[in-house]
TORLO-669652 format. One record per residue (C-alpha): x, y, z. Coordinates in pm, whole numbers. Example, Ala and Ser with C-alpha at 12.3 -4.5 7.8 and 13.67 -1.06 7.14 Angstrom:
<pts>
xx; yy; zz
1230; -450; 780 .
1367; -106; 714 .
</pts>
This chain:
<pts>
xx; yy; zz
7395; 11328; 12488 .
7098; 11134; 12610 .
6930; 11142; 12910 .
6782; 10872; 13082 .
6454; 10976; 13271 .
6288; 10804; 13567 .
5906; 10872; 13460 .
5547; 10706; 13590 .
5373; 10472; 13369 .
4974; 10631; 13343 .
4862; 10336; 13074 .
4957; 10035; 12943 .
4863; 9866; 12567 .
5008; 9526; 12529 .
5383; 9654; 12550 .
5389; 10021; 12514 .
5308; 10217; 12818 .
5242; 10615; 12798 .
5467; 10741; 13061 .
5470; 11077; 13262 .
5779; 11322; 13289 .
5626; 11652; 13473 .
5313; 11648; 13261 .
5472; 11551; 12950 .
5360; 11228; 12833 .
5505; 11040; 12598 .
5513; 10640; 12467 .
5741; 10397; 12570 .
5808; 10072; 12497 .
5769; 9802; 12774 .
5893; 9462; 12605 .
6168; 9480; 12805 .
6038; 9461; 13119 .
5804; 9152; 13263 .
5637; 9319; 13510 .
5588; 9654; 13437 .
5223; 9794; 13577 .
5020; 10150; 13606 .
5176; 10377; 13874 .
5582; 10197; 13846 .
5812; 10453; 13739 .
6028; 10335; 13475 .
6399; 10439; 13360 .
6308; 10535; 12977 .
6598; 10565; 12728 .
6582; 10616; 12366 .
6187; 10526; 12369 .
6245; 10239; 12569 .
6150; 10119; 12943 .
6491; 9979; 13053 .
6417; 9925; 13430 .
6201; 9976; 13698 .
6325; 10220; 14030 .
6162; 10279; 14329 .
5939; 10589; 14342 .
6149; 10776; 14599 .
6446; 10738; 14374 .
6232; 10915; 14069 .
6095; 11135; 14247 .
6439; 11266; 14422 .
6572; 11220; 14032 .
6316; 11411; 13890 .
6405; 11684; 14110 .
6736; 11754; 14112 .
6687; 11762; 13690 .
6407; 12052; 13771 .
6769; 12222; 13990 .
7016; 12207; 13739 .
6786; 12280; 13479 .
6655; 12588; 13691 .
6979; 12702; 13783 .
7133; 12659; 13419 .
6802; 12922; 13387 .
6912; 13150; 13633 .
7277; 13156; 13494 .
7142; 13236; 13168 .
6942; 13506; 13235 .
7207; 13640; 13449 .
7479; 13682; 13155 .
7227; 13793; 12897 .
7207; 14057; 13176 .
7543; 14203; 13141 .
7472; 14259; 12768 .
</pts>
């Protein structure tokens, strides 16, 4: 399964941008976007920025993803405590 993750553009070099997701820096193609700029939040899927998203929505989505991962980790740890 692939997830489309909101990412913040921190650097642009021609059609390739460096994006940051919670401190993880990756390169992604911005060929599909006409007006991407540093500071924009984009949805990245399979190595391509496929759309821009406003900052509030991006930050909310990222926090929701963190909360889900924390809940899953807590559930796994709870199961391990019973083994």
